[in-house]
py3Dmol code that shows the C-alpha trace and the ligand (Angstrom):
import py3Dmol

protein = """\
ATOM      1  CA  MET A   1       9.049  29.088   8.930  1.00  0.00           C
ATOM      2  CA  SER A   2       9.050  25.569   7.390  1.00  0.00           C
ATOM      3  CA  SER A   3       5.938  23.390   7.802  1.00  0.00           C
ATOM      4  CA  HIS A   4       5.877  20.229   9.913  1.00  0.00           C
ATOM      5  CA  TRP A   5       6.423  17.921   6.921  1.00  0.00           C
ATOM      6  CA  GLU A   6       9.298  20.050   5.505  1.00  0.00           C
ATOM      7  CA  SER A   7      10.964  19.846   8.952  1.00  0.00           C
ATOM      8  CA  PHE A   8      10.634  16.036   8.740  1.00  0.00           C
ATOM      9  CA  TYR A   9      12.438  15.888   5.450  1.00  0.00           C
ATOM     10  CA  ALA A  10      15.086  18.323   6.597  1.00  0.00           C
ATOM     11  CA  THR A  11      15.857  16.247   9.690  1.00  0.00           C
ATOM     12  CA  HIS A  12      15.692  12.634   8.227  1.00  0.00           C
ATOM     13  CA  LEU A  13      18.126  11.438   5.628  1.00  0.00           C
ATOM     14  CA  PRO A  14      16.896   9.484   2.625  1.00  0.00           C
ATOM     15  CA  PRO A  15      17.335   5.596   2.770  1.00  0.00           C
ATOM     16  CA  THR A  16      20.473   4.183   1.203  1.00  0.00           C
ATOM     17  CA  ASP A  17      18.629   2.790  -1.777  1.00  0.00           C
ATOM     18  CA  PHE A  18      16.713   5.989  -2.464  1.00  0.00           C
ATOM     19  CA  GLU A  19      18.457   7.130  -5.691  1.00  0.00           C
ATOM     20  CA  ASP A  20      18.124   3.732  -7.212  1.00  0.00           C
ATOM     21  CA  ASN A  21      14.377   3.659  -6.481  1.00  0.00           C
ATOM     22  CA  ARG A  22      13.860   7.170  -7.724  1.00  0.00           C
ATOM     23  CA  LYS A  23      15.468   6.168 -11.015  1.00  0.00           C
ATOM     24  CA  LEU A  24      13.288   3.142 -11.246  1.00  0.00           C
ATOM     25  CA  LEU A  25      10.175   5.271 -10.634  1.00  0.00           C
ATOM     26  CA  GLN A  26      11.265   7.859 -13.195  1.00  0.00           C
ATOM     27  CA  ASP A  27      11.954   5.319 -15.945  1.00  0.00           C
ATOM     28  CA  PHE A  28       8.664   3.380 -15.153  1.00  0.00           C
ATOM     29  CA  CYS A  29       6.500   6.613 -15.282  1.00  0.00           C
ATOM     30  CA  GLU A  30       8.144   8.080 -18.414  1.00  0.00           C
ATOM     31  CA  ARG A  31       7.643   4.897 -20.299  1.00  0.00           C
ATOM     32  CA  HIS A  32       3.888   4.558 -19.391  1.00  0.00           C
ATOM     33  CA  ASN A  33       3.057   8.217 -19.573  1.00  0.00           C
ATOM     34  CA  ARG A  34       4.124   8.156 -23.249  1.00  0.00           C
ATOM     35  CA  ASN A  35       1.383   5.668 -23.964  1.00  0.00           C
ATOM     36  CA  ASN A  36      -1.310   7.735 -22.134  1.00  0.00           C
ATOM     37  CA  GLU A  37      -2.084   5.024 -19.762  1.00  0.00           C
ATOM     38  CA  ARG A  38      -3.806   5.055 -16.445  1.00  0.00           C
ATOM     39  CA  ILE A  39      -1.613   4.498 -13.440  1.00  0.00           C
ATOM     40  CA  VAL A  40      -2.218   3.633  -9.763  1.00  0.00           C
ATOM     41  CA  LEU A  41       0.180   3.949  -6.830  1.00  0.00           C
ATOM     42  CA  VAL A  42      -0.713   1.437  -4.254  1.00  0.00           C
ATOM     43  CA  THR A  43       0.912   1.905  -0.810  1.00  0.00           C
ATOM     44  CA  SER A  44       0.755  -1.225   1.359  1.00  0.00           C
ATOM     45  CA  GLY A  45       1.621  -2.529   4.748  1.00  0.00           C
ATOM     46  CA  GLY A  46       2.793  -0.894   7.936  1.00  0.00           C
ATOM     47  CA  THR A  47       5.776   1.385   8.563  1.00  0.00           C
ATOM     48  CA  THR A  48       8.092   0.943  11.567  1.00  0.00           C
ATOM     49  CA  VAL A  49       9.484   3.458  14.032  1.00  0.00           C
ATOM     50  CA  PRO A  50      13.019   2.716  15.052  1.00  0.00           C
ATOM     51  CA  LEU A  51      14.062   3.199  18.638  1.00  0.00           C
ATOM     52  CA  GLU A  52      17.743   3.118  17.999  1.00  0.00           C
ATOM     53  CA  HIS A  53      19.878   4.223  14.936  1.00  0.00           C
ATOM     54  CA  ASN A  54      21.462   0.729  14.912  1.00  0.00           C
ATOM     55  CA  THR A  55      18.042  -0.740  15.047  1.00  0.00           C
ATOM     56  CA  VAL A  56      17.424  -3.698  17.259  1.00  0.00           C
ATOM     57  CA  ARG A  57      13.942  -2.546  18.412  1.00  0.00           C
ATOM     58  CA  PHE A  58      11.158  -0.726  16.743  1.00  0.00           C
ATOM     59  CA  VAL A  59       7.428   0.187  17.059  1.00  0.00           C
ATOM     60  CA  ASP A  60       5.250  -1.552  14.466  1.00  0.00           C
ATOM     61  CA  ASN A  61       1.618  -2.030  13.655  1.00  0.00           C
ATOM     62  CA  PHE A  62      -0.648  -4.958  12.632  1.00  0.00           C
ATOM     63  CA  SER A  63      -0.988  -4.396   8.898  1.00  0.00           C
ATOM     64  CA  ALA A  64       0.113  -7.459   6.886  1.00  0.00           C
ATOM     65  CA  GLY A  65      -0.326  -5.667   3.464  1.00  0.00           C
ATOM     66  CA  THR A  66      -3.274  -7.827   2.354  1.00  0.00           C
ATOM     67  CA  ARG A  67      -5.402  -4.902   1.206  1.00  0.00           C
ATOM     68  CA  GLY A  68      -2.739  -3.433  -0.907  1.00  0.00           C
ATOM     69  CA  ALA A  69      -1.447  -6.714  -2.401  1.00  0.00           C
ATOM     70  CA  VAL A  70      -4.895  -8.031  -3.339  1.00  0.00           C
ATOM     71  CA  SER A  71      -6.050  -4.651  -4.698  1.00  0.00           C
ATOM     72  CA  THR A  72      -2.939  -4.424  -6.978  1.00  0.00           C
ATOM     73  CA  GLU A  73      -4.000  -7.620  -8.756  1.00  0.00           C
ATOM     74  CA  TYR A  74      -7.468  -6.156  -9.395  1.00  0.00           C
ATOM     75  CA  PHE A  75      -6.072  -2.824 -10.657  1.00  0.00           C
ATOM     76  CA  LEU A  76      -3.831  -4.715 -13.044  1.00  0.00           C
ATOM     77  CA  GLU A  77      -6.827  -6.824 -14.290  1.00  0.00           C
ATOM     78  CA  ARG A  78      -8.595  -3.505 -15.026  1.00  0.00           C
ATOM     79  CA  GLY A  79      -5.738  -2.220 -17.208  1.00  0.00           C
ATOM     80  CA  TYR A  80      -3.961   0.051 -14.777  1.00  0.00           C
ATOM     81  CA  VAL A  81      -0.145   0.137 -14.653  1.00  0.00           C
ATOM     82  CA  THR A  82       0.836  -0.205 -11.074  1.00  0.00           C
ATOM     83  CA  ILE A  83       3.485   0.954  -8.596  1.00  0.00           C
ATOM     84  CA  PHE A  84       3.294  -1.389  -5.626  1.00  0.00           C
ATOM     85  CA  MET A  85       4.949   0.592  -2.807  1.00  0.00           C
ATOM     86  CA  HIS A  86       5.068  -1.902   0.085  1.00  0.00           C
ATOM     87  CA  ARG A  87       6.608  -2.670   3.382  1.00  0.00           C
ATOM     88  CA  LEU A  88       9.590  -4.949   2.782  1.00  0.00           C
ATOM     89  CA  LYS A  89       8.593  -8.605   3.481  1.00  0.00           C
ATOM     90  CA  SER A  90       4.837  -7.779   3.566  1.00  0.00           C
ATOM     91  CA  LEU A  91       2.277  -9.595   1.385  1.00  0.00           C
ATOM     92  CA  GLN A  92       2.827  -9.191  -2.427  1.00  0.00           C
ATOM     93  CA  PRO A  93       0.516  -9.646  -5.333  1.00  0.00           C
ATOM     94  CA  PHE A  94       0.575 -13.068  -6.899  1.00  0.00           C
ATOM     95  CA  THR A  95       2.992 -14.670  -4.414  1.00  0.00           C
ATOM     96  CA  ARG A  96       0.476 -14.166  -1.664  1.00  0.00           C
ATOM     97  CA  HIS A  97      -1.494 -17.162  -3.118  1.00  0.00           C
ATOM     98  CA  PHE A  98       1.402 -19.463  -2.257  1.00  0.00           C
ATOM     99  CA  ASN A  99       2.353 -18.192   1.190  1.00  0.00           C
ATOM    100  CA  GLY A 100       3.464 -20.700   3.899  1.00  0.00           C
ATOM    101  CA  GLN A 101       2.203 -24.225   3.664  1.00  0.00           C
ATOM    102  CA  LYS A 102      -0.296 -23.373   0.845  1.00  0.00           C
ATOM    103  CA  PHE A 103       2.455 -23.814  -1.719  1.00  0.00           C
ATOM    104  CA  MET A 104       3.815 -27.130  -0.325  1.00  0.00           C
ATOM    105  CA  ASP A 105       0.313 -28.512  -0.354  1.00  0.00           C
ATOM    106  CA  MET A 106       0.054 -27.747  -4.007  1.00  0.00           C
ATOM    107  CA  LEU A 107       3.139 -30.080  -4.813  1.00  0.00           C
ATOM    108  CA  GLU A 108       3.452 -33.787  -5.194  1.00  0.00           C
ATOM    109  CA  LEU A 109       6.683 -35.651  -4.454  1.00  0.00           C
ATOM    110  CA  ASP A 110       7.526 -38.928  -6.201  1.00  0.00           C
ATOM    111  CA  GLU A 111      10.700 -40.668  -4.949  1.00  0.00           C
ATOM    112  CA  ARG A 112       9.929 -44.115  -6.434  1.00  0.00           C
ATOM    113  CA  GLY A 113      12.012 -44.123  -9.552  1.00  0.00           C
ATOM    114  CA  PRO A 114      15.665 -43.474 -10.076  1.00  0.00           C
ATOM    115  CA  ASN A 115      14.913 -39.780 -10.418  1.00  0.00           C
ATOM    116  CA  THR A 116      12.958 -37.877  -7.743  1.00  0.00           C
ATOM    117  CA  THR A 117      10.172 -35.839  -9.349  1.00  0.00           C
ATOM    118  CA  ILE A 118       8.125 -32.918  -8.052  1.00  0.00           C
ATOM    119  CA  THR A 119       4.923 -32.068  -9.821  1.00  0.00           C
ATOM    120  CA  VAL A 120       1.946 -29.699  -9.264  1.00  0.00           C
ATOM    121  CA  LYS A 121      -1.129 -31.664  -8.221  1.00  0.00           C
ATOM    122  CA  PRO A 122      -3.856 -31.796 -10.969  1.00  0.00           C
ATOM    123  CA  ASP A 123      -6.387 -29.880  -8.918  1.00  0.00           C
ATOM    124  CA  SER A 124      -3.868 -27.173  -7.936  1.00  0.00           C
ATOM    125  CA  VAL A 125      -3.094 -26.497 -11.711  1.00  0.00           C
ATOM    126  CA  ASP A 126      -6.599 -24.972 -12.026  1.00  0.00           C
ATOM    127  CA  VAL A 127      -5.686 -22.524  -9.063  1.00  0.00           C
ATOM    128  CA  LEU A 128      -2.171 -21.852 -10.240  1.00  0.00           C
ATOM    129  CA  ALA A 129      -2.652 -21.405 -13.938  1.00  0.00           C
ATOM    130  CA  PRO A 130      -4.735 -18.106 -13.918  1.00  0.00           C
ATOM    131  CA  ILE A 131      -2.466 -16.542 -11.206  1.00  0.00           C
ATOM    132  CA  LEU A 132       0.606 -17.456 -13.094  1.00  0.00           C
ATOM    133  CA  ALA A 133      -0.829 -16.166 -16.300  1.00  0.00           C
ATOM    134  CA  GLN A 134      -1.665 -12.816 -14.786  1.00  0.00           C
ATOM    135  CA  TYR A 135       1.742 -12.520 -13.030  1.00  0.00           C
ATOM    136  CA  LYS A 136       3.619 -13.315 -16.262  1.00  0.00           C
ATOM    137  CA  ALA A 137       1.512 -10.784 -18.251  1.00  0.00           C
ATOM    138  CA  ALA A 138       2.236  -7.980 -15.671  1.00  0.00           C
ATOM    139  CA  GLN A 139       5.845  -8.918 -15.233  1.00  0.00           C
ATOM    140  CA  GLU A 140       6.787  -9.537 -18.964  1.00  0.00           C
ATOM    141  CA  ASN A 141       4.986  -6.352 -20.201  1.00  0.00           C
ATOM    142  CA  GLY A 142       6.592  -4.189 -17.424  1.00  0.00           C
ATOM    143  CA  ARG A 143       3.142  -3.135 -15.959  1.00  0.00           C
ATOM    144  CA  ILE A 144       4.147  -3.456 -12.372  1.00  0.00           C
ATOM    145  CA  LEU A 145       6.975  -1.797 -10.388  1.00  0.00           C
ATOM    146  CA  TYR A 146       7.789  -2.981  -6.868  1.00  0.00           C
ATOM    147  CA  VAL A 147       9.487  -0.490  -4.488  1.00  0.00           C
ATOM    148  CA  SER A 148       9.736  -1.158  -0.776  1.00  0.00           C
ATOM    149  CA  PHE A 149      10.105   0.859   2.497  1.00  0.00           C
ATOM    150  CA  THR A 150      10.584  -0.237   6.088  1.00  0.00           C
ATOM    151  CA  THR A 151      10.625   2.840   8.388  1.00  0.00           C
ATOM    152  CA  VAL A 152       8.219   5.710   8.367  1.00  0.00           C
ATOM    153  CA  SER A 153      11.072   7.892   7.147  1.00  0.00           C
ATOM    154  CA  ASP A 154      11.749   5.577   4.171  1.00  0.00           C
ATOM    155  CA  TYR A 155       8.028   5.804   3.410  1.00  0.00           C
ATOM    156  CA  PHE A 156       8.131   9.591   3.371  1.00  0.00           C
ATOM    157  CA  TRP A 157      10.982   9.743   0.953  1.00  0.00           C
ATOM    158  CA  LEU A 158       9.577   7.123  -1.408  1.00  0.00           C
ATOM    159  CA  LEU A 159       6.076   8.707  -1.400  1.00  0.00           C
ATOM    160  CA  ARG A 160       7.300  12.094  -2.449  1.00  0.00           C
ATOM    161  CA  ALA A 161       9.623  10.616  -5.090  1.00  0.00           C
ATOM    162  CA  ALA A 162       6.711   8.637  -6.553  1.00  0.00           C
ATOM    163  CA  CYS A 163       4.473  11.700  -6.575  1.00  0.00           C
ATOM    164  CA  GLU A 164       7.022  13.734  -8.449  1.00  0.00           C
ATOM    165  CA  CYS A 165       6.918  11.104 -11.187  1.00  0.00           C
ATOM    166  CA  LEU A 166       3.120  10.726 -11.145  1.00  0.00           C
ATOM    167  CA  ALA A 167       2.260  14.403 -11.463  1.00  0.00           C
ATOM    168  CA  THR A 168       2.741  14.311 -15.156  1.00  0.00           C
ATOM    169  CA  PHE A 169      -0.140  11.721 -15.492  1.00  0.00           C
ATOM    170  CA  THR A 170      -2.446  14.488 -14.039  1.00  0.00           C
ATOM    171  CA  THR A 171      -6.054  13.105 -13.747  1.00  0.00           C
ATOM    172  CA  ARG A 172      -4.924   9.604 -15.148  1.00  0.00           C
ATOM    173  CA  ALA A 173      -3.138   8.859 -11.817  1.00  0.00           C
ATOM    174  CA  VAL A 174      -4.923   7.282  -8.869  1.00  0.00           C
ATOM    175  CA  LEU A 175      -3.128   7.159  -5.451  1.00  0.00           C
ATOM    176  CA  TYR A 176      -4.626   4.406  -3.359  1.00  0.00           C
ATOM    177  CA  LEU A 177      -3.100   4.933   0.054  1.00  0.00           C
ATOM    178  CA  ALA A 178      -3.695   1.676   1.901  1.00  0.00           C
ATOM    179  CA  ALA A 179      -0.565   1.685   4.015  1.00  0.00           C
ATOM    180  CA  ALA A 180      -0.863   1.948   7.846  1.00  0.00           C
ATOM    181  CA  VAL A 181       1.559   4.667   8.343  1.00  0.00           C
ATOM    182  CA  SER A 182       2.755   5.286  11.913  1.00  0.00           C
ATOM    183  CA  ASP A 183       1.193   8.264  13.588  1.00  0.00           C
ATOM    184  CA  PHE A 184       3.857   8.589  16.225  1.00  0.00           C
ATOM    185  CA  TYR A 185       7.679   8.440  15.992  1.00  0.00           C
ATOM    186  CA  VAL A 186      11.004   9.260  17.634  1.00  0.00           C
ATOM    187  CA  PRO A 187      12.829  11.989  15.663  1.00  0.00           C
ATOM    188  CA  ALA A 188      16.227  10.921  14.341  1.00  0.00           C
ATOM    189  CA  HIS A 189      18.100  13.394  16.447  1.00  0.00           C
ATOM    190  CA  GLU A 190      16.526  11.982  19.643  1.00  0.00           C
ATOM    191  CA  LEU A 191      17.498   8.292  18.876  1.00  0.00           C
ATOM    192  CA  PRO A 192      20.436   6.647  20.787  1.00  0.00           C
ATOM    193  CA  THR A 193      23.078   5.273  18.353  1.00  0.00           C
ATOM    194  CA  HIS A 194      23.304   1.782  19.968  1.00  0.00           C
ATOM    195  CA  LYS A 195      20.975  -0.756  21.423  1.00  0.00           C
ATOM    196  CA  ILE A 196      19.079   0.530  24.578  1.00  0.00           C
ATOM    197  CA  GLN A 197      20.441  -1.367  27.525  1.00  0.00           C
ATOM    198  CA  SER A 198      18.183  -3.223  29.837  1.00  0.00           C
ATOM    199  CA  GLY A 199      20.596  -3.151  32.899  1.00  0.00           C
ATOM    200  CA  GLY A 200      19.580   0.207  34.393  1.00  0.00           C
ATOM    201  CA  VAL A 201      16.029   1.783  34.715  1.00  0.00           C
ATOM    202  CA  ALA A 202      13.327   1.212  32.114  1.00  0.00           C
ATOM    203  CA  PRO A 203      13.663   3.771  29.276  1.00  0.00           C
ATOM    204  CA  ASN A 204      11.091   6.637  29.074  1.00  0.00           C
ATOM    205  CA  ILE A 205      10.494   6.916  25.245  1.00  0.00           C
ATOM    206  CA  GLN A 206       8.823  10.178  24.241  1.00  0.00           C
ATOM    207  CA  LEU A 207       6.827   9.792  20.893  1.00  0.00           C
ATOM    208  CA  GLN A 208       6.022  12.765  18.618  1.00  0.00           C
ATOM    209  CA  LEU A 209       3.318  13.154  16.036  1.00  0.00           C
ATOM    210  CA  VAL A 210       4.201  12.227  12.404  1.00  0.00           C
ATOM    211  CA  PRO A 211       3.114  14.942  10.033  1.00  0.00           C
ATOM    212  CA  LYS A 212       0.272  13.881   7.749  1.00  0.00           C
ATOM    213  CA  LEU A 213       1.608  13.684   4.107  1.00  0.00           C
ATOM    214  CA  LEU A 214      -1.872  13.914   2.659  1.00  0.00           C
ATOM    215  CA  ALA A 215      -1.687  17.733   3.054  1.00  0.00           C
ATOM    216  CA  PRO A 216       1.243  18.409   0.657  1.00  0.00           C
ATOM    217  CA  LEU A 217       0.427  15.374  -1.413  1.00  0.00           C
ATOM    218  CA  VAL A 218      -3.025  16.688  -2.391  1.00  0.00           C
ATOM    219  CA  SER A 219      -2.427  20.447  -2.568  1.00  0.00           C
ATOM    220  CA  LEU A 220       1.179  20.468  -4.023  1.00  0.00           C
ATOM    221  CA  TRP A 221       2.510  17.258  -5.295  1.00  0.00           C
ATOM    222  CA  VAL A 222      -0.219  15.680  -7.342  1.00  0.00           C
ATOM    223  CA  PRO A 223      -3.041  18.216  -7.318  1.00  0.00           C
ATOM    224  CA  HIS A 224      -4.865  16.786 -10.372  1.00  0.00           C
ATOM    225  CA  ALA A 225      -4.633  13.082  -9.353  1.00  0.00           C
ATOM    226  CA  PHE A 226      -7.565  10.995  -8.044  1.00  0.00           C
ATOM    227  CA  VAL A 227      -6.414  10.520  -4.335  1.00  0.00           C
ATOM    228  CA  VAL A 228      -8.027   7.782  -2.249  1.00  0.00           C
ATOM    229  CA  SER A 229      -7.102   7.559   1.407  1.00  0.00           C
ATOM    230  CA  PHE A 230      -8.092   4.762   3.889  1.00  0.00           C
ATOM    231  CA  LYS A 231      -9.286   5.258   7.443  1.00  0.00           C
ATOM    232  CA  LEU A 232      -9.088   2.494   9.958  1.00  0.00           C
ATOM    233  CA  GLU A 233     -10.956   2.674  13.249  1.00  0.00           C
ATOM    234  CA  THR A 234     -11.951   0.228  16.054  1.00  0.00           C
ATOM    235  CA  ASP A 235     -15.034   2.197  17.203  1.00  0.00           C
ATOM    236  CA  GLU A 236     -17.705   2.234  14.463  1.00  0.00           C
ATOM    237  CA  SER A 237     -19.468   5.266  15.700  1.00  0.00           C
ATOM    238  CA  ILE A 238     -16.691   7.551  14.729  1.00  0.00           C
ATOM    239  CA  LEU A 239     -15.680   5.985  11.333  1.00  0.00           C
ATOM    240  CA  ILE A 240     -17.768   8.133   9.044  1.00  0.00           C
ATOM    241  CA  THR A 241     -17.068  11.361  10.996  1.00  0.00           C
ATOM    242  CA  LYS A 242     -13.413  10.778  10.888  1.00  0.00           C
ATOM    243  CA  ALA A 243     -13.439   9.976   7.110  1.00  0.00           C
ATOM    244  CA  ARG A 244     -15.422  13.160   6.464  1.00  0.00           C
ATOM    245  CA  GLU A 245     -13.048  15.227   8.625  1.00  0.00           C
ATOM    246  CA  ALA A 246     -10.179  13.930   6.449  1.00  0.00           C
ATOM    247  CA  LEU A 247     -11.957  14.880   3.140  1.00  0.00           C
ATOM    248  CA  ASN A 248     -12.723  18.294   4.551  1.00  0.00           C
ATOM    249  CA  LYS A 249      -9.253  18.863   5.644  1.00  0.00           C
ATOM    250  CA  TYR A 250      -7.228  17.537   2.789  1.00  0.00           C
ATOM    251  CA  LYS A 251      -9.843  18.092  -0.018  1.00  0.00           C
ATOM    252  CA  HIS A 252      -9.142  14.932  -1.777  1.00  0.00           C
ATOM    253  CA  LYS A 253     -11.725  12.641  -3.620  1.00  0.00           C
ATOM    254  CA  LEU A 254     -12.526   9.663  -1.579  1.00  0.00           C
ATOM    255  CA  VAL A 255     -11.911   8.062   1.748  1.00  0.00           C
ATOM    256  CA  ILE A 256     -12.497   4.312   2.266  1.00  0.00           C
ATOM    257  CA  GLY A 257     -13.403   3.601   5.873  1.00  0.00           C
ATOM    258  CA  ASN A 258     -12.850   0.160   7.446  1.00  0.00           C
ATOM    259  CA  MET A 259     -13.218  -1.377  10.848  1.00  0.00           C
ATOM    260  CA  LEU A 260     -10.251  -3.462  12.184  1.00  0.00           C
ATOM    261  CA  GLN A 261     -12.598  -6.329  12.968  1.00  0.00           C
ATOM    262  CA  THR A 262     -14.657  -6.422   9.723  1.00  0.00           C
ATOM    263  CA  ARG A 263     -12.241  -5.099   7.199  1.00  0.00           C
ATOM    264  CA  ARG A 264     -12.276  -8.258   5.155  1.00  0.00           C
ATOM    265  CA  ASN A 265     -15.950  -8.102   4.347  1.00  0.00           C
ATOM    266  CA  LYS A 266     -17.129  -4.539   4.743  1.00  0.00           C
ATOM    267  CA  VAL A 267     -15.913  -1.010   3.878  1.00  0.00           C
ATOM    268  CA  VAL A 268     -17.654   2.409   3.592  1.00  0.00           C
ATOM    269  CA  PHE A 269     -16.965   4.710   0.615  1.00  0.00           C
ATOM    270  CA  VAL A 270     -17.130   8.331   1.850  1.00  0.00           C
ATOM    271  CA  THR A 271     -17.151  11.061  -0.824  1.00  0.00           C
ATOM    272  CA  PRO A 272     -17.678  14.841  -0.500  1.00  0.00           C
ATOM    273  CA  ASP A 273     -21.423  14.308  -1.204  1.00  0.00           C
ATOM    274  CA  ASN A 274     -22.381  10.984   0.244  1.00  0.00           C
ATOM    275  CA  HIS A 275     -21.404   7.614   1.754  1.00  0.00           C
ATOM    276  CA  TYR A 276     -22.259   4.015   0.947  1.00  0.00           C
ATOM    277  CA  ASP A 277     -21.318   0.583   2.167  1.00  0.00           C
ATOM    278  CA  LEU A 278     -19.722  -2.205   0.171  1.00  0.00           C
ATOM    279  CA  VAL A 279     -20.349  -5.587   1.818  1.00  0.00           C
ATOM    280  CA  LEU A 280     -19.536  -9.124   0.919  1.00  0.00           C
ATOM    281  CA  THR A 281     -22.240 -11.670   1.912  1.00  0.00           C
ATOM    282  CA  ARG A 282     -21.364 -14.856   3.827  1.00  0.00           C
ATOM    283  CA  GLU A 283     -21.888 -16.868   0.716  1.00  0.00           C
ATOM    284  CA  GLN A 284     -19.641 -14.571  -1.327  1.00  0.00           C
ATOM    285  CA  LEU A 285     -16.972 -15.043   1.335  1.00  0.00           C
ATOM    286  CA  LEU A 286     -17.241 -18.777   1.458  1.00  0.00           C
ATOM    287  CA  LYS A 287     -16.837 -18.925  -2.341  1.00  0.00           C
ATOM    288  CA  GLY A 288     -13.602 -17.192  -1.987  1.00  0.00           C
ATOM    289  CA  MET A 289     -14.536 -13.765  -3.239  1.00  0.00           C
ATOM    290  CA  GLU A 290     -12.478 -10.918  -1.971  1.00  0.00           C
ATOM    291  CA  ILE A 291     -13.745  -7.497  -1.053  1.00  0.00           C
ATOM    292  CA  GLU A 292     -10.913  -5.825  -2.905  1.00  0.00           C
ATOM    293  CA  GLU A 293     -12.558  -6.944  -6.158  1.00  0.00           C
ATOM    294  CA  ILE A 294     -15.474  -4.767  -5.526  1.00  0.00           C
ATOM    295  CA  ILE A 295     -13.570  -1.926  -3.860  1.00  0.00           C
ATOM    296  CA  VAL A 296     -11.286  -1.631  -6.919  1.00  0.00           C
ATOM    297  CA  ALA A 297     -14.264  -1.847  -9.292  1.00  0.00           C
ATOM    298  CA  ASN A 298     -15.897   1.104  -7.503  1.00  0.00           C
ATOM    299  CA  VAL A 299     -12.659   3.123  -7.295  1.00  0.00           C
ATOM    300  CA  VAL A 300     -12.214   2.635 -11.111  1.00  0.00           C
ATOM    301  CA  ALA A 301     -15.830   3.771 -11.731  1.00  0.00           C
ATOM    302  CA  ASN A 302     -15.256   6.921  -9.550  1.00  0.00           C
ATOM    303  CA  HIS A 303     -11.992   7.551 -11.270  1.00  0.00           C
ATOM    304  CA  THR A 304     -13.653   7.324 -14.777  1.00  0.00           C
ATOM    305  CA  ASP A 305     -16.273   9.817 -13.740  1.00  0.00           C
ATOM    306  CA  TYR A 306     -13.548  12.126 -12.427  1.00  0.00           C
ATOM    307  CA  ILE A 307     -11.518  11.961 -15.541  1.00  0.00           C
ATOM    308  CA  LYS A 308     -14.708  12.891 -17.675  1.00  0.00           C
ATOM    309  CA  MET A 309     -15.084  16.159 -15.724  1.00  0.00           C
ATOM    310  CA  PHE A 310     -11.991  17.597 -17.416  1.00  0.00           C
TER     311      PHE A 310
END
"""
ligand_1 = """\
39
PMT
O -2.746 -4.494 5.470
P -4.126 -5.101 6.033
O -3.916 -6.156 7.191
O -5.014 -5.734 4.890
O -4.898 -3.945 6.565
C -5.369 -2.838 5.713
C -5.550 -1.580 6.410
C -6.601 -1.751 7.441
C -4.234 -1.089 7.085
C -6.035 -0.559 5.310
O -7.213 -0.916 4.796
C -6.107 0.888 6.037
O -7.262 1.160 6.609
N -5.075 1.696 5.941
C -5.069 3.152 6.466
C -4.848 3.022 7.915
C -5.087 4.412 8.642
O -5.984 4.533 9.285
O -4.320 5.287 8.451
P -4.303 6.860 9.049
O -5.572 7.313 9.659
O -3.091 6.850 9.974
O -4.014 7.690 7.705
C -5.017 8.055 6.797
C -4.366 8.015 5.405
O -3.349 8.855 5.243
C -3.981 6.676 5.083
O -4.443 6.470 3.688
C -2.472 6.738 5.121
O -1.832 5.759 4.184
C -2.186 8.229 4.778
N -1.139 8.759 5.666
C -1.186 8.657 7.059
C -0.145 9.254 7.819
C 0.828 9.875 7.107
N 1.951 10.480 7.796
N 0.918 9.986 5.805
C -0.089 9.406 5.098
O 0.050 9.471 3.892
"""
view = py3Dmol.view(width=600, height=400)
view.addModel(protein, "pdb")
view.setStyle({"model": 0}, {"cartoon": {"style": "trace"}})
view.addModel(ligand_1, "xyz")
view.setStyle({"model": 1}, {"stick": {}})
view.zoomTo()
view.show()
């Protein structure tokens, strides 16, 4: 009898761009594995659950992809080559600094002469220059690969393909699973083909449990990698218990717990032996410091200790 996750793959087709992404993943990993580098797979953003095959409506979640996008910049800074596996149109490393009005406010428009000119404001140059330098270094040296998903099924296919390529890195691979993956879905064979009509009675939509991919991921796909999962809760009294339950169940290395309300300034690291908080002070927040800087520093330290054990 096949397991829950195997049945999921058997009943959900890969996304149309799957083979292209698999090839990109294979080439990227082969190139960097030859150089004995450390690699991190960052998953980022939320997955959708379509309610129709020709999707007009879907169930979604709150994740903007901030955790994953910001962490990716700090992993690159620490010398890790990075696969940024993200929800299409969610926040991305580097460009996140220029989202919305922020970018417009950095520019100056001069229409006085015969030629209109657009320049970067002098005080914005200081902000832009280091980000642009880091972006160019990552891009030009091929140190980052972007692959995207939208639905929970796309996420499943892409995650397994990434793991197949990462397995050869053994202990040099980190999986940093910050995506907010849907816990409930409507199986493909139960979806209507066309848009649900609103004329009749309100639809009764039955959701089913999504299999947890951490189980095959840790035990079968990348058994030697340093796997970090995240745990989000809204009730603080259960956060550490739930994180510890995940560690006991999946036997990976680290769970980073965070609360919906305080996730930008506080997380808890839960390992098989202990747990400790990482907190940003009000002063640090006001100075623009990001909690991902210390999260990534701590993950890297834990990963280094892990590598030394072999
Ligand atoms: O994007 P932001 O707005 O910055 O928010 C960041 C975040 C709060 C989403 C992030 O920090 C976070 O906590 N992500 C995990 C959310 C969560 O609680 O996931 P979970 O309990 O459903 O799953 C636990 C872990 O298993 C996660 O690492 C998840 O990526 C992974 N998982 C979950 C389900 C599944 N089917 N397969 C998985 O791999």
